[in-house]
N, C-alpha and C positions, 0 to 999 in steps of 0.2 A: 080761738077754740071756743065754741059755743055749747058744749056737753056736760052734763053732770058726769062727773069720772067715778066710776064704783071699782073698788078692787076685789076680784075674787078671792075665795080661800085658796086656790093654787098658787096665785099671784102672791099673797100675802107670805104663803110658805115659802115659796122660792126667793122672794125679797130676804125673808130672815135667813135662808140657807147661805145665799149667795152674796149678800152684801153685808148686813150687820145682823147679829142674834139681840132683837131688840123686842120691845113689848109689841103685841099686835096694833095695839091705838098707834103707836109711833112707825110703825113700820105702814100701816094705812096712809099716814100724814105724809111719809116721805113718798110713797107711790104716787099720790094724788099731785103732791108738789112736783114732782119730777115730770110727770106727764105733761103738767101744765106748763114747763119750761124745755119742754123737749120738741125736737123738730122732726119732722115726718122724713124719713128715709125710704120708705116702699110700702108696698101692698101686697096683702096675700090673700086668696080665695075670697076675693071679691068686697066683701065688708070689712075686711081687718087691715088695721094700719100697723106699720111698724113705724115705731117713733124711738129717737135715741137722745139721752141728755148724759153728758160726763161719763161716756162709756156702759152706760147702763140702757140696754133695748128693751122697751116695753111692747109687748105685743097687745093690742086693743082689737076688740070687736064692737063695731057700732050699731046700735039698736035704738032708732030713732033720735030723741035727744040725750040718749045715754050711751056713754064711752064705758065698756067693761073691759079693764085690764086683765086679760086671760094668764097671762105668765110674763116673767122677769127674767131677763138672761143677762149676763157679762159680755161686753163686746171683746174679741179677741184682736181686734183692728188697733193698731196705735193711731189716734186720732191727733191731729195736730191742726191748728187753725192759724193762720196768715193774717196778722192784722197790726 
């Protein structure tokens, strides 16, 4: 992934609500690291990528060399990996 990852205010608030009530700085760090480690699981509205890492869903909007994280969701699916 060769994008600059930017977490929107909305994504930061949702992360703090749905994952951990932590500082803004730490939430941004966790979002960026989560997106870096995520896997692409789908597309929405052309330029949006739906990415997943450890049960956390990141909705990202591509804008040139920038990836804006629009929101953060919790996956309701039970994820199991064979290996």
